[in-house]
Phi, psi and omega in degrees: 000132184288155180299323181297318179294321177298316179295318180298315178299319180294317180296318179300318180295315181295317179294322178297316178299316180296316182296313181293324181297337181268354181266186182281353177251046183302333179297341179291344179297337177282345179269331185299322177297340178279348174297135192284037178302307181287331175296320178297315179299314180295318181302312181289319180297315180294320181296327180275333184271342177234180178271063180098170180282148177254161177298329179296322178298313181294315180298316179297321178297318179293316181291338179296341176297328177294321178294319178295317178298321178299315178302312182296316182293311181297316180297318182291330176286315184291332183294344175287340185243336184233174176291166180300319183292317178295319179298319178296320179294319178294320176298322178295321177299318176298318178299315181298317180298314179292318180298321178298317178297319179297316180297320179292326183280319182282000000 
């Protein structure tokens, strides 16, 4: 997959998130990152760089939902006490911790 197509898919996702976030269905912005745009890019990249997909790739992708859930839960709790930006940073730290555990386990 060419770099231009990868960039185009990423831009479409970011613009979609921004557009939906300004509408009356803003809660859908939490669902858009789960759309497999980056998964498609990873799927194709791994398939071309190795001799097919491995079980580890699939397992890591499924387990990454736990890291995303951690980010959402931690951020939503922290936003009651901190600014949105600080809450997002704390959520990212939670995501990194879970992602690190997943990488070590897979």
